[in-house]
C-alpha positions in Angstrom: -4.6 10.6 17.6 -6.1 10.7 14.2 -7.5 7.4 12.8 -5.6 6.0 9.9 -6.2 3.5 7.1 -4.2 0.4 7.9 -3.5 -2.6 5.7 -2.3 -5.9 7.2 -0.1 -7.4 4.4 2.0 -10.5 4.1 5.5 -9.0 3.7 9.0 -10.4 4.1 9.9 -10.7 7.7 12.7 -8.1 7.2 10.0 -5.5 6.5 8.0 -4.4 9.5 5.8 -1.9 7.6 5.7 1.3 5.7 3.4 4.3 5.0 2.3 5.7 1.7 0.0 8.4 0.4 -3.3 6.9 -0.8 -5.2 8.1 -3.9 -7.2 10.4 -1.7 -4.0 12.0 -0.4 -4.4 10.5 3.0 -1.7 8.3 4.6 -2.1 4.6 4.6 -0.1 2.4 7.0 0.9 -1.1 6.0 2.0 -3.5 8.7 3.3 -7.1 8.3 0.8 -9.9 8.9 3.7 -12.3 9.7 4.7 -10.3 12.8 3.1 -10.3 16.2 0.4 -7.9 17.3 2.9 -6.2 19.6 5.4 -5.7 16.8 2.7 -4.3 14.5 1.5 -1.9 17.2 5.1 -0.6 17.5 5.4 -0.4 13.7 2.1 1.5 13.6 3.4 4.0 16.1 6.7 4.3 14.2 4.8 5.1 10.9 2.6 7.6 12.7 5.7 9.5 13.7 6.8 9.7 10.0 3.3 11.1 9.2 3.5 13.6 12.2 6.9 14.8 11.0 5.6 15.2 7.4 8.3 12.9 6.1 5.8 11.4 3.7 6.1 14.6 1.6 9.9 15.1 2.0 11.6 13.8 -1.1 15.0 14.0 0.7 14.1 11.8 3.6 15.8 8.3 3.6 15.2 6.1 6.6 17.5 3.3 5.5 20.3 4.0 3.1 21.5 1.1 1.0 25.2 0.2 1.6 
């Protein structure tokens, strides 16, 4: 598995994490510092899947649609 840049950030507890494209074009994964290590490891794996499926570059992709 490729090594990724990860930021541990204080986020609302409703947000587990997210991924974005850094200035260098590489993905950066942000995980919530308020959550447990186990939750953050699952979030990291989840965000890795988004990267693997190239959803970072898909403008039509919506994970959670607002109601």
